N, C-alpha and C positions, 0 to 999 in steps of 0.2 A: 514754248513761246506762246504768249497770250495771244489770241486771235483778235482780242478787241483792240490791241495795240495797233494791228495791221489795218483794221478798220479806221481807226483814229487818224492814221497817217495817210490812208487813202484819201479820206476827208481832207486832210491837210494839203493835198495836192490840188484838190478842187478850190481851196481857199487862197491859192497863191494869186497874188495881184499882177495882171499883166498890164505892163506899161503902154499906154496908147503910143501907136506908131512904131513900137519896138518890138522884137522877138524875146527879149530878156523877161525874166520873172523876178519878182521880189519874193524873198523867204521871209515867212513869219512865224510867230508861235500859233499853235492850235488851241482852240477854245474847248478844253475838256478838264473838268474839275477832277478827274480821278487820277491825273497824273500831276507831276513836277517837271519843270522843263528848264534847261540851261542852254544858253546860245552863246557859242564862243566866236568871235570874229577877229581875224587879223587885220591889222592896220592897212591903210592905204598906201600907195606908192611914195616914197619920200621924195621930197623935191630937190634932188641934187643929182649930179653926174655919177654914174655908177660904172662907167667903164674907162678903158685906157690903161696904159702902163705907168706905174709909179714906183719910187723907191719907199723904203721903210717910213720916212718922214711923211709921204703924201698918204700912204695907208694909215697912218695914225691920224692925220688930218681929216682923212675920210670917215674913219670911225668916230671921231669926236662930233664931225657935222652929221652924221646919221642919226645920232642921239639928240641933236638938237633942232633940227628943221620940221617944218610942217609937212602935209602931203600935198600932191597935185590933185587939184579938184577933178573928180571923175565925172565922165559926161552922164553916166547911169548910176544911181544909187540902189544896190541890189537888196537891201534890207528893209522891210515894212514893220514898223511898231506902231501900235495904235496908241493915241493919247491916254495917258494913265495906265498902260498895261504894265509897266514896271515901276517899282518904287525908286529906283535909281539905276542909271547906266554906269557900270563900273569900268574904269580905265586904269592903265597904268599911270605913273607919272611923268613917263617920257611924252615929249610934245606930238610925235606921229601917232601915238594912240589917242591922247585927248583930242587933237584936231579931227582925227577921223570920226570919233564919236559926234562931235559938234556937226561936222558936214553931214554925216548920215541922218541925225535925227533934230538937229536945230534947237532952239531955245525952250521948247516946251517941256523938257525934261530936266530932272536933277541929275548931276554928274558926280561921281564918287571917286576921285583919282587915288589909287592906292600903291604904295611903293612895293608891296607884295608882288604886284603883277607886272613888273618891269621885266624886260627881257633878259634871258640868260646872258651874264657878262662876257665880254672877250676883250683880248688885248692883242696887239700886234706882236707876233714872234720876232725876237730881236737878235737872233744869231747869223743873220745875212742881210746884206744891204743891196741886194740886186734889184734892178727894176723888173717887176712882175706885172701881169694883169691884175687889176683890183679883185676880180672874182677869185683870182688865185691866191691872193693875200689873205682874203675872208675865209676861203675853204680851209686852207692850212691851219691858219690861227684858229679857227674853231675847232678842227680835228685834233691839234696839238693840246687844246685846252681839255676836251673831252677825255684823253688818255692821261691827263694829270701833268703834261710837260709845261704847258704855258698858261699859268694860273697865278703868277706872282702878283701880290697887291690886288688881286680880284676875288670875287667869289668862286670857290671849286665847283666842279660839275656835281659832285656829291652834295654839297649845300644847296646848289640850284635845284636840284631834284628834291631835296627836302622841303625848299620853299614852295615847289610846285605843289606837292602833296598837302601842304598846309593850305595854299590856295584852293585846291580841291575841295578840302574839308569846309573851308570857308563857304565856298559857292553852294555846297551840299546844305549848309545850316541855313543860308539865305534863301534857298529854294524850298527847303521845308517850311520856311515861314512865309514866304512870299509867292510861292508857286511857279513865278516865272522870274528869272534871273537873266541878265545879258553882260557879258564882258567884252569889251574891246581891248585886245592885247597885242600879242607877238606870235611869230611862228613857232619858234622852239618851245616857249612856254605853253601855248596851246596844245602842242603835241603831247606833252606830259600831262597836262590838265586832263585831256581826254582819256589818257591811258588810266591814270588813278580813279577818275570818275566811273570808268567802267569796272574798275577793281571794286569799287562802293556799291555796285549794283546797278549803274545806269546803263541804258542801251544806247548805242550810237545811232541815231535814226536818221541823221543827214549828215554825211561827212563830205564837206566842201574843199577838202585838200589843204594847201598850205600857200596858195597864191596870195597876192594883194587883195584884200577885201573878201576873202574867202569866209564861209562860215560853216559852222557844224552846231547840230542840235542834239543834246542828249536828254534822254527822258527815264523816269523811274515812276513806278506805281507808289501812290501815297501808302 
């Protein structure tokens, strides 16, 4: 392990911006020309009801709404980006991703929505019509999709992972060119982007988990 990277990220901690009157801190890039950096952010909380018991049609409606709504405006914005620090803020083409980016960074940046960075697809399993908790519908539907049972008319898990690998390669190419790259995307996609970037030699220096507005930073020596 390169000791210089530890020094760099120790300095990064000192560069965190503390919001006046709050204990929260904002995460940002490190000023170090010897490394390239990629920040992955998950979208904010979608503005729709996410609990209750529903039947299959109610679950299908929820899935459609989830892919069409904006996010709830958060009280605290956890990411700090300096003006001109990145050439483009990459997002997916889904509203919850692009709206999150605009809420976080405002109008002073260029935004580049890309279909490649949409969330892994899902569909409601259709072999029962019981009323179930929404979370159970989403969990079972995703689990069946992963094992290949629930993927009719949508992207398969294998193809989704291939797309994530291609996304990681794209981010690496942009980082090699621009030094700092930021993507506002989705939970499952970001999980696999991190995995593939680590496989490509990146080090996961900040792992923010998978919650709403969570962020992670990966770095690699030039």
